[in-house]
C-alpha positions as CSV (number, residue, x, y, z in Angstrom):
1,M,39.2,91.8,2.2
2,A,40.7,94.9,3.9
3,L,40.1,93.2,7.3
4,D,41.9,90.0,6.3
5,R,45.3,89.3,7.9
6,P,48.4,89.5,5.7
7,A,48.9,85.7,5.8
8,Y,45.4,85.1,4.5
9,R,45.9,87.7,1.8
10,I,49.1,86.0,0.7
11,K,47.3,82.6,0.8
12,R,44.4,84.0,-1.3
13,H,46.8,85.4,-3.8
14,L,48.7,82.1,-4.2
15,L,45.8,79.7,-4.2
16,G,43.0,81.9,-5.6
17,K,39.6,82.7,-4.2
18,P,38.3,80.3,-1.5
19,L,35.7,77.8,-2.7
20,T,32.5,77.2,-0.7
21,T,31.5,73.7,0.5
22,E,28.6,73.6,-2.0
23,R,31.2,73.5,-4.8
24,I,32.5,70.1,-3.8
25,S,30.2,68.4,-6.3
26,D,31.7,70.7,-9.0
27,E,35.2,69.5,-8.1
28,K,34.5,65.9,-9.2
29,L,36.5,64.3,-12.1
30,S,35.2,63.1,-15.4
31,N,36.4,59.6,-16.5
32,R,38.8,61.0,-19.0
33,T,40.3,63.5,-16.5
34,A,40.4,60.8,-13.8
35,L,42.3,58.4,-16.1
36,G,44.9,61.1,-16.6
37,V,45.1,62.1,-13.0
38,L,44.6,58.9,-11.0
39,A,46.2,56.5,-13.6
40,S,49.4,58.5,-14.1
41,D,51.2,56.7,-11.3
42,C,50.2,53.3,-12.6
43,I,50.8,53.9,-16.3
44,S,54.1,55.7,-15.7
45,S,55.5,52.7,-13.7
46,S,55.9,50.9,-17.0
47,A,58.8,53.3,-17.6
48,Y,60.9,51.5,-15.0
49,G,59.2,48.1,-14.3
50,S,61.0,46.1,-17.0
51,E,64.3,47.8,-16.1
52,E,63.9,46.7,-12.5
53,M,63.4,43.1,-13.7
54,L,66.6,43.3,-15.8
55,R,68.6,44.7,-12.9
56,V,68.1,41.4,-11.1
57,L,68.5,39.1,-14.1
58,V,71.4,40.7,-16.1
59,P,74.1,40.3,-13.4
60,V,73.2,36.6,-13.0
61,V,72.5,35.2,-16.5
62,G,73.9,37.9,-18.8
63,A,72.3,38.3,-22.3
64,A,70.0,35.3,-21.5
65,A,68.2,37.7,-19.2
66,F,66.4,39.2,-22.3
67,T,64.9,35.8,-23.0
68,L,64.0,35.2,-19.4
69,L,62.4,38.6,-19.2
70,M,59.4,37.6,-21.2
71,P,58.0,34.8,-19.0
72,V,58.6,37.0,-15.9
73,T,56.7,39.8,-17.7
74,G,53.9,37.2,-18.5
75,A,53.7,36.4,-14.8
76,I,53.4,40.2,-14.0
77,L,50.6,40.5,-16.5
78,F,48.8,37.6,-15.0
79,V,49.0,39.3,-11.6
80,L,47.7,42.5,-13.3
81,L,44.7,40.6,-14.5
82,L,43.9,39.2,-11.0
83,L,44.3,42.6,-9.3
84,T,42.2,44.3,-12.0
85,L,39.4,41.8,-11.3
86,C,39.9,42.2,-7.6
87,Y,39.8,46.0,-7.6
88,S,36.9,46.1,-10.1
89,D,35.0,44.3,-7.3
90,V,36.3,46.8,-4.7
91,V,35.1,49.9,-6.5
92,M,31.6,48.4,-7.1
93,I,31.1,47.3,-3.5
94,Y,32.8,50.1,-1.6
95,T,32.1,53.4,-3.3
96,R,33.8,55.6,-0.7
97,A,37.5,56.6,-0.7
98,G,39.8,54.2,1.1
99,G,40.2,51.2,-1.2
100,S,41.9,48.2,0.6
101,Y,41.5,50.1,3.9
102,V,37.7,50.1,3.6
103,V,37.7,46.5,2.5
104,A,39.8,45.4,5.5
105,R,37.8,47.5,8.0
106,E,34.5,46.2,6.8
107,N,35.6,42.5,6.8
108,F,38.3,42.3,9.5
109,G,37.5,45.2,11.9
110,P,39.2,48.6,12.4
111,N,42.3,47.3,14.2
112,I,43.3,44.8,11.4
113,A,42.5,47.5,8.9
114,Q,45.3,49.7,10.2
115,I,47.7,47.3,8.4
116,A,46.1,48.4,5.2
117,S,46.1,52.1,6.1
118,V,49.8,52.0,7.0
119,A,50.6,50.1,3.8
120,L,48.8,52.7,1.7
121,L,50.1,55.7,3.5
122,V,53.7,54.4,3.2
123,D,53.0,53.5,-0.5
124,Y,51.8,57.1,-1.2
125,I,54.9,58.6,0.4
126,V,57.3,56.4,-1.4
127,T,55.4,56.8,-4.7
128,V,56.0,60.5,-4.6
129,A,59.7,60.1,-4.1
130,V,60.1,57.3,-6.7
131,Q,58.1,58.9,-9.5
132,V,59.8,62.2,-9.2
133,S,63.2,60.7,-9.0
134,A,62.5,58.5,-12.1
135,G,61.2,61.6,-13.9
136,T,64.4,63.4,-13.3
137,N,66.3,60.4,-14.5
138,A,64.4,60.6,-17.7
139,L,65.6,64.2,-18.3
140,I,69.2,63.3,-17.4
141,S,68.9,60.3,-19.8
142,L,67.8,62.6,-22.6
143,A,70.9,64.9,-22.0
144,H,73.1,61.8,-21.9
145,L,71.9,60.4,-25.2
146,I,71.7,63.7,-27.1
147,G,75.2,64.6,-25.8
148,G,76.7,61.4,-27.0
149,G,77.4,60.0,-23.5
150,W,78.1,63.3,-21.8
151,T,75.9,64.8,-19.1
152,G,76.5,67.5,-16.7
153,L,73.2,67.3,-15.0
154,D,73.7,64.6,-12.4
155,H,74.2,67.1,-9.6
156,L,70.7,68.5,-10.3
157,Q,69.0,65.2,-9.6
158,L,68.1,66.1,-6.0
159,P,67.3,69.8,-6.3
160,V,65.1,69.3,-9.4
161,S,63.2,66.5,-7.7
162,V,62.6,68.6,-4.6
163,A,61.4,71.5,-6.8
164,V,58.9,69.2,-8.6
165,I,57.4,67.9,-5.4
166,V,56.9,71.5,-4.1
167,L,55.3,72.4,-7.5
168,L,52.9,69.3,-7.3
169,A,51.9,70.3,-3.7
170,Y,51.1,73.8,-4.9
171,G,49.0,72.6,-7.8
172,N,47.0,70.4,-5.5
173,L,46.5,73.0,-2.9
174,R,44.8,75.0,-5.6
175,G,42.1,72.4,-5.8
176,I,41.1,69.0,-7.3
177,R,39.7,70.3,-10.5
178,E,42.6,72.6,-11.4
179,A,45.0,69.8,-10.5
180,G,43.1,67.5,-12.9
181,R,43.3,69.9,-15.8
182,T,47.0,70.4,-15.2
183,F,48.0,66.8,-14.6
184,A,45.8,64.8,-17.0
185,L,47.5,65.6,-20.3
186,P,50.9,64.0,-19.7
187,A,49.4,60.6,-19.2
188,Y,48.0,60.8,-22.8
189,L,51.2,62.2,-24.1
190,F,53.1,59.2,-22.6
191,M,50.8,56.7,-24.1
192,A,51.2,58.3,-27.5
193,A,55.0,58.5,-27.1
194,V,55.5,54.8,-26.1
195,G,53.0,53.8,-28.7
196,L,55.1,55.6,-31.3
197,V,58.3,53.9,-30.1
198,L,56.6,50.5,-30.4
199,V,55.2,51.1,-33.9
200,V,58.5,52.5,-35.2
201,A,60.5,49.7,-33.6
202,G,58.1,47.1,-34.9
203,V,58.4,48.4,-38.5
204,R,62.2,48.5,-38.2
205,G,62.3,45.1,-36.7
206,L,60.2,43.6,-39.5
207,T,62.6,45.2,-42.1
208,G,65.7,44.0,-40.3
209,G,66.8,47.5,-39.4
210,L,66.4,47.5,-35.6
211,P,69.8,47.7,-33.9
212,H,71.0,46.2,-30.6
213,A,72.3,48.1,-27.6
214,D,76.0,47.8,-26.7
215,L,76.1,45.3,-23.8
216,N,79.7,46.3,-23.1
217,A,79.2,50.1,-23.0
218,P,80.9,51.9,-20.0
219,G,78.6,52.1,-17.0
220,V,76.2,49.3,-17.9
221,V,75.2,46.7,-15.2
222,P,77.9,44.0,-15.3
223,L,76.8,41.0,-17.3
224,G,76.8,37.6,-15.6
225,T,77.5,34.3,-17.3
226,P,74.6,31.9,-17.8
227,G,75.4,28.4,-16.5
228,N,73.8,25.1,-16.9
229,G,70.6,24.3,-15.1
230,W,67.1,25.5,-14.8
231,L,66.2,28.7,-16.8
232,Y,69.7,29.5,-18.1
233,G,71.3,29.0,-14.7
234,A,69.0,31.4,-12.9
235,S,67.8,29.9,-9.6
236,L,64.2,30.1,-8.5
237,F,65.2,32.7,-5.9
238,I,66.6,35.0,-8.6
239,V,63.5,34.6,-10.8
240,L,61.2,35.3,-7.8
241,R,63.3,38.4,-7.0
242,S,63.0,39.6,-10.6
243,F,59.3,39.0,-10.4
244,A,59.1,41.0,-7.2
245,N,61.0,43.8,-8.7
246,G,58.8,43.7,-11.8
247,G,55.8,44.1,-9.4
248,S,56.8,47.8,-9.3
249,S,55.0,48.0,-12.7
250,L,51.7,47.5,-10.8
251,T,52.1,50.2,-8.3
252,G,49.4,52.8,-8.5
253,L,46.8,50.2,-9.5
254,E,44.9,50.9,-6.2
255,A,44.8,54.7,-6.7
256,I,41.4,54.6,-8.4
257,S,39.8,52.7,-5.5
258,N,41.4,55.0,-3.0
259,G,40.3,58.1,-4.8
260,I,36.8,56.9,-5.8
261,S,35.2,59.9,-4.1
262,A,36.7,62.1,-6.8
263,F,34.5,60.5,-9.5
264,R,31.2,61.7,-10.7
265,E,28.0,59.7,-10.1
266,P,27.6,56.8,-10.5
267,Q,30.9,56.6,-8.8
268,G,31.3,52.8,-8.8
269,R,30.6,52.3,-12.5
270,N,32.7,55.2,-13.6
271,A,35.6,54.0,-11.4
272,R,35.4,50.5,-12.8
273,R,35.4,51.7,-16.4
274,T,38.4,53.9,-15.7
275,L,40.2,51.0,-13.8
276,I,39.7,48.6,-16.7
277,T,40.9,51.1,-19.2
278,M,44.0,51.9,-17.1
279,S,44.8,48.2,-16.7
280,C,44.6,47.5,-20.4
281,V,46.8,50.5,-21.2
282,L,49.3,49.4,-18.5
283,G,49.4,45.8,-19.8
284,V,50.1,46.9,-23.4
285,L,52.9,49.3,-22.2
286,V,54.6,46.8,-19.9
287,L,54.5,44.0,-22.5
288,G,55.6,46.5,-25.2
289,V,58.6,47.8,-23.2
290,S,59.7,44.3,-22.2
291,T,59.3,42.9,-25.7
292,L,61.4,45.8,-27.1
293,A,64.1,45.2,-24.5
294,H,64.0,41.5,-25.5
295,F,64.8,42.4,-29.1
296,T,67.2,45.4,-28.6
297,H,69.0,44.1,-25.5
298,A,68.7,47.5,-23.8
299,V,70.5,47.0,-20.5
300,P,70.3,49.0,-17.3
301,Y,73.1,51.3,-16.3
302,T,74.6,51.2,-12.9
303,D,73.9,54.9,-12.1
304,G,70.3,54.7,-13.6
305,T,70.9,56.7,-16.7
306,P,70.3,56.3,-19.6
307,T,67.2,54.3,-18.7
308,V,66.1,51.3,-20.6
309,I,63.1,53.1,-22.1
310,A,65.3,55.9,-23.2
311,Q,67.7,53.5,-24.9
312,E,64.8,51.8,-26.7
313,A,63.6,55.1,-28.0
314,H,67.1,56.0,-29.2
315,L,67.5,52.6,-30.9
316,A,64.1,52.8,-32.5
317,F,64.3,56.4,-33.9
318,G,68.0,56.4,-34.7
319,S,70.6,59.2,-34.4
320,G,69.4,61.5,-37.2
321,P,67.6,64.8,-36.7
322,L,64.2,63.2,-36.8
323,G,65.4,60.6,-34.4
324,M,66.5,63.2,-31.9
325,V,63.1,64.9,-32.2
326,G,61.4,61.6,-31.5
327,L,63.7,60.8,-28.6
328,T,63.2,64.3,-27.1
329,F,59.4,63.8,-27.3
330,V,59.5,60.4,-25.7
331,Q,61.8,61.5,-22.8
332,L,59.9,64.7,-22.1
333,A,56.6,62.8,-22.1
334,T,58.1,60.1,-19.9
335,A,59.5,62.8,-17.5
336,L,56.1,64.5,-17.4
337,V,54.1,61.4,-16.8
338,L,56.4,60.3,-14.0
339,Y,56.2,63.7,-12.4
340,T,52.5,63.7,-12.7
341,G,52.4,60.1,-11.5
342,A,53.7,61.5,-8.3
343,N,50.5,63.6,-8.3
344,T,48.3,60.6,-7.7
345,P,49.3,60.3,-4.1
346,F,48.4,64.0,-3.7
347,T,44.8,63.0,-4.5
348,G,44.7,59.6,-2.8
349,F,46.7,60.3,0.4
350,P,44.6,63.2,1.7
351,F,41.3,61.3,0.9
352,L,42.6,58.2,2.7
353,A,44.1,60.1,5.6
354,S,40.8,62.0,6.1
355,F,38.9,58.7,6.0
356,V,41.2,57.1,8.6
357,A,41.1,60.3,10.7
358,A,37.3,60.1,10.6
359,D,37.6,56.7,12.2
360,R,39.7,58.3,14.9
361,F,43.0,56.6,14.0
362,L,44.7,59.8,12.7
363,P,44.4,63.4,14.0
364,R,41.0,64.9,13.2
365,V,42.8,67.9,11.6
366,L,43.2,65.7,8.5
367,T,39.4,65.6,7.9
368,R,39.2,69.4,7.3
369,R,39.0,70.8,3.8
370,G,41.1,73.8,3.1
371,H,40.9,77.0,1.2
372,R,40.2,75.4,-2.2
373,L,38.2,72.3,-0.9
374,A,41.3,70.1,-1.0
375,F,42.4,68.3,2.2
376,S,45.2,70.8,2.7
377,N,46.7,69.3,5.9
378,G,47.0,65.9,4.2
379,I,48.7,67.4,1.2
380,I,51.2,69.3,3.4
381,A,51.9,66.2,5.5
382,L,52.6,64.1,2.4
383,T,54.9,66.8,1.0
384,V,57.0,67.1,4.1
385,V,57.5,63.4,4.6
386,S,58.2,62.6,0.9
387,L,60.7,65.5,0.8
388,A,62.5,64.0,3.8
389,L,62.6,60.6,2.2
390,L,64.0,62.1,-1.0
391,L,66.7,63.9,0.9
392,V,67.7,60.7,2.8
393,T,67.9,58.6,-0.3
394,G,69.5,61.2,-2.5
395,A,66.6,60.8,-5.0
396,S,68.0,57.3,-6.0
397,V,65.3,55.2,-7.8
398,D,67.2,52.0,-7.0
399,K,67.2,52.7,-3.3
400,L,63.6,53.8,-3.2
401,V,62.3,50.8,-5.1
402,A,63.4,48.7,-2.1
403,L,60.8,50.5,-0.1
404,Y,58.2,50.6,-2.8
405,A,56.5,47.4,-3.5
406,I,56.1,46.2,0.1
407,G,53.5,48.8,0.9
408,V,51.8,48.4,-2.4
409,F,51.5,44.6,-2.3
410,T,50.5,44.6,1.4
411,A,47.5,46.8,0.4
412,F,46.8,44.3,-2.5
413,T,46.9,41.5,0.0
414,M,44.5,43.2,2.4
415,A,42.1,43.9,-0.5
416,G,42.2,40.4,-1.9
417,S,41.8,38.7,1.5
418,G,39.1,41.1,2.5
419,L,37.0,40.5,-0.6
420,T,37.5,36.7,-0.2
421,A,36.0,37.0,3.3
422,Y,33.2,39.2,1.9
423,H,32.2,36.6,-0.7
424,L,32.5,33.7,1.7
425,R,29.7,35.1,3.8
426,R,27.3,35.6,0.8
427,R,25.3,33.5,-1.6
428,E,25.6,35.2,-5.0
429,P,26.2,34.4,-8.7
430,Y,29.8,33.4,-9.6
431,R,30.6,33.2,-5.9
432,R,33.2,30.5,-6.3
433,V,35.0,32.4,-9.1
434,K,35.1,35.6,-7.1
435,I,36.5,33.7,-4.1
436,A,39.1,32.0,-6.2
437,V,40.2,35.2,-8.0
438,N,40.4,37.3,-4.9
439,G,42.1,34.6,-2.8
440,L,44.7,34.0,-5.5
441,A,45.4,37.7,-5.7
442,A,45.9,37.9,-2.0
443,V,48.2,34.9,-1.9
444,I,50.4,36.1,-4.8
445,S,50.5,39.6,-3.3
446,A,51.6,38.3,0.1
447,A,54.3,36.2,-1.6
448,V,55.7,39.3,-3.3
449,V,55.7,41.1,0.0
450,L,57.7,38.2,1.6
451,I,60.1,38.1,-1.3
452,F,60.8,41.8,-1.2
453,A,61.1,41.8,2.6
454,V,63.8,39.0,2.4
455,T,65.7,39.9,-0.7
456,K,65.7,43.7,-0.2
457,F,66.0,43.7,3.6
458,T,69.7,44.9,3.6
459,E,69.0,47.4,0.7
460,G,66.5,49.5,2.7
461,A,63.5,47.2,3.0
462,W,64.3,46.9,6.7
463,L,63.0,50.4,7.1
464,V,59.5,49.5,5.9
465,V,59.6,46.3,7.9
466,V,60.3,48.3,11.0
467,V,57.9,51.2,10.1
468,F,54.9,48.9,9.6
469,P,54.5,47.6,13.2
470,L,55.4,51.0,14.6
471,G,52.9,52.7,12.3
472,V,50.1,50.3,13.2
473,W,50.9,50.8,16.9
474,A,50.9,54.6,16.5
475,L,47.5,54.6,14.8
476,M,46.0,52.3,17.4
477,R,47.5,54.5,20.1
478,I,45.8,57.5,18.6
479,N,42.5,55.7,18.4
480,R,42.8,54.6,22.0
481,E,43.4,58.2,23.2
482,Y,40.4,59.4,21.2
483,R,38.2,56.7,22.7
484,R,39.4,57.5,26.2
485,E,38.8,61.2,25.7
486,A,35.3,60.5,24.3
487,A,34.4,58.2,27.2
488,A,35.5,60.8,29.7
489,L,33.7,63.7,28.0
490,E,30.5,61.7,27.3
491,S,30.0,60.5,30.8
492,I,27.1,62.8,31.4
493,Q,25.5,62.5,34.8
494,A,21.9,62.8,36.0
495,S,19.5,65.5,35.0
496,G,20.5,69.0,36.1
497,A,24.2,68.2,35.6
498,D,24.6,71.7,34.1
499,R,23.8,73.4,37.4
500,P,26.7,74.8,39.4
501,R,28.1,72.6,42.1
502,V,29.9,75.4,44.0
503,R,28.4,78.0,46.3
504,R,30.8,80.9,45.7
505,H,32.2,82.4,42.5
506,L,35.2,84.6,42.5
507,V,36.7,86.6,39.6
508,F,40.4,87.6,39.5
509,V,41.5,90.2,37.0
510,L,45.3,90.0,36.5
511,V,46.8,93.4,36.5
512,D,50.1,94.5,35.1
513,T,49.3,98.2,34.8
514,L,46.2,100.4,35.0
515,D,45.2,101.0,31.4
516,L,42.3,100.5,29.0
517,A,42.9,96.8,28.6
518,T,42.6,96.3,32.4
519,L,39.5,98.5,32.5
520,K,37.9,96.3,29.8
521,A,38.6,93.2,31.9
522,L,37.2,94.8,35.0
523,R,34.1,95.8,33.1
524,Y,33.6,92.3,31.9
525,A,34.2,91.0,35.4
526,H,31.2,93.0,36.7
527,E,29.0,91.6,33.8
528,L,29.7,88.1,35.1
529,R,28.0,89.1,38.5
530,P,30.3,87.0,40.7
531,D,30.3,87.0,44.5
532,E,33.6,88.9,44.6
533,I,35.9,90.6,42.1
534,R,39.6,91.1,42.9
535,A,42.3,92.9,40.9
536,V,45.5,91.0,41.4
537,H,49.0,92.2,40.7
538,F,52.0,89.8,41.2
539,S,54.8,92.0,42.3
540,I,58.3,91.2,41.3
541,D,59.4,94.8,41.4
542,E,58.5,96.5,44.7
543,A,58.9,100.0,43.4
544,H,56.6,99.3,40.4
545,G,54.1,97.7,42.8
546,R,54.0,100.7,45.1
547,R,53.5,103.1,42.2
548,L,50.7,101.0,40.7
549,A,49.0,100.8,44.1
550,A,49.2,104.6,44.6
551,R,47.8,105.2,41.1
552,W,45.1,102.7,41.7
553,E,44.0,104.4,44.9
554,A,44.0,107.8,43.3
555,T,41.9,106.9,40.3
556,A,38.1,107.0,40.2
557,A,38.0,104.7,37.1
558,T,37.4,101.5,39.2
559,T,35.6,100.5,42.3
560,V,37.6,97.2,42.7
561,S,40.5,97.2,45.1
562,L,44.0,96.1,44.1
563,E,45.6,93.2,45.8
564,L,49.4,93.0,45.6
565,V,50.9,89.5,45.8
566,A,54.6,89.4,46.6
567,C,56.6,87.2,44.2
568,P,60.3,87.6,45.2
569,D,61.5,84.6,43.3
570,R,59.9,85.9,40.1
571,R,58.0,82.6,39.4
572,L,54.8,84.2,38.3
573,R,53.1,81.1,37.1
574,H,53.9,79.2,40.2
575,A,52.6,82.0,42.4
576,M,49.4,82.3,40.4
577,K,48.9,78.5,40.6
578,E,49.4,78.5,44.4
579,L,46.9,81.3,44.9
580,A,44.3,79.7,42.7
581,T,44.7,76.3,44.5
582,R,44.4,78.0,47.9
583,I,41.2,79.9,46.9
584,T,39.5,76.8,45.5
585,A,40.7,74.3,48.1
586,D,37.4,74.2,50.0
587,G,35.7,72.6,47.0
588,E,32.8,75.1,47.2
589,T,34.5,78.0,45.5
590,S,35.0,78.5,41.7
591,L,37.5,80.9,40.3
592,T,37.4,82.7,37.0
593,V,40.7,84.4,36.0
594,L,40.5,87.2,33.4
595,V,43.7,87.9,31.5
596,P,43.9,91.2,29.6
597,R,45.7,90.6,26.3
598,R,47.0,93.6,24.4
599,L,47.0,93.1,20.6
600,Y,49.5,94.9,18.3
601,S,49.1,94.9,14.6
602,N,52.6,96.0,13.8
603,A,55.7,93.8,14.3
604,L,57.4,96.3,16.5
605,G,54.6,96.2,19.0
606,K,54.7,92.5,19.2
607,I,58.5,92.5,19.8
608,L,58.3,95.2,22.5
609,H,55.7,93.5,24.6
610,R,55.7,90.1,26.2
611,G,52.8,87.6,26.6
612,T,53.2,87.0,30.3
613,G,49.5,86.8,30.9
614,E,49.0,84.0,28.4
615,A,51.8,82.0,30.0
616,M,50.1,82.4,33.4
617,A,46.7,81.3,31.9
618,I,48.3,78.1,30.6
619,A,49.5,77.3,34.2
620,L,45.9,77.3,35.4
621,E,44.3,75.3,32.7
622,Q,44.4,71.9,34.5
623,L,43.3,73.1,37.9
624,P,39.8,72.0,39.1
625,H,37.1,74.7,39.6
626,V,39.3,77.2,37.7
627,A,38.3,78.8,34.4
628,V,40.6,81.2,32.4
629,T,39.4,83.8,29.9
630,I,41.7,85.9,27.8
631,L,40.2,89.2,26.9
632,P,41.8,90.9,23.8
633,F,42.3,94.6,23.6
634,D,43.3,96.2,20.3
635,V,46.0,98.7,21.1
636,S,46.3,99.8,17.5
637,R,42.7,100.9,17.5
638,A,43.3,103.0,20.6
639,L,46.3,104.6,18.9
640,R,44.2,105.4,15.8
641,A,41.5,107.0,18.0
642,L,44.2,109.1,19.8
643,A,45.7,110.2,16.5
644,E,42.2,111.3,15.3
645,G,41.7,113.4,18.5
646,R,39.1,111.0,20.0
647,A,39.4,109.5,23.5
648,P,40.1,105.8,23.4
649,Q,37.6,103.5,25.1
650,P,37.9,100.3,27.0
651,D,35.8,98.4,24.4
């Protein structure tokens, strides 16, 4: 511990003791914990799914939107059923993290699979921003309703959301199991809170005591006027747009298949059970919130607060002391589950990124586990990009939803179509049913993507439409570079290829001054047993060069002669490169350049000394027949030896 660097000691203090690789199996999630951790995103989306449907319908058909809401919700639940069957198939067939990416890769090849990987990566990034922003809205709604319409917290929307993302990142950097313990409880609190609202509202509705919301309250979305015609005057386009908006209720459904590696064995069976449980809970919540909106006429507000679910809780519990307690419980539970729903990408994104990186479509650094066995680089990357998105949109849920469902339903499309292709190639029981279910899921998901891309294009969806092809191109470009490098490095020649191809080996020791660091480099040069050793000083100060040469001649510490190379234009790297090129120009001479590097443990030493040698080494890296070795020398250790009355040594 005493030998650890200060940065590592800080890391250890913040994140805890490092976990060994053997502990990976201990970091797996039980089904109950997995439901809380991985399903938070999906379950919490019920808090704003019905509201997003109403945002489309209310301005067009007015109060008739609350009647039209129910068939649209029914269509959403039908899609939920199809996708649940589809992903139940996914987790049983593909028991490795990746979800629709794995399905697409196995059935359509790695290049087509990058459409799914980009869709999922974009989905995870937007999910973090949407869930956190919606959670902050829940808190502001609570203040709005308790304060009788007043709220002074609007200016905190962005800073609070940023702070929550940073906190989530910290929790996940501490490790999977600890994140699970921390983030599982809010999902169950939210289920209980919404269940309580539905029960109380149901009792009051049966007794005739359930009030309606004020459709003319200041700040509500302007009500349209239903006309004559199909579905209260709503065109098919509006209904489809509402259906697409309601598709945000299904976001997060793929999280379990993407994070299947976090489950205990048997992973497929445990993941399927958790998925089915999650879908049933989501279906009840979405139907319950929409039904309650249908009866109470809770209408969205232009600025997003108070939310529909907050209004429903307020109308169900009333304005008395107990009602305020119930409202507070519901809103706090909603905020918590939305915040922890943003935790789901912190589990899924790093797993997926590591899987894509292992296929050489993302940088390999994303495959490494960190201090606490989490994929730390993936967590950090997700945090940075989601924070940037949050800042650009000002933490506005309405702006973010335009970016949301395209990525989600593109992933659904890839999963459904991939499984359809999978079952088409096999003869198995219920083959036709599976083909029909997965094919229909793919078609409907593709339709939602198209609807969102068209109807939300000017509201921000253009960004995702542009990012998708660019993202796929970038991933394929990374893969091409990896393949080119591998082909170049693996082109091993005939036997004996490890034998030297040059006849002469020279070693240059770069000299700035005659000291212990230089002597260490000279000693190492002798150990290499080259044909010739040269000590080289590039002189930009003639007086310093003469003094160094005189001292070099006078000392008995070295048997190597010093060579002064004039460098009047002070372009040290250029001069070194020219010298190395000239020495190795015959094709039969190899050159090893030894660069003494003086290490300083204190900040002052680092400031007072330049790293010229390292810069010169970089200039030589691409030259043929030239190798560069940097030899560190601990100056602080020499200082301690001198202070203790001992003679410092070169090594």
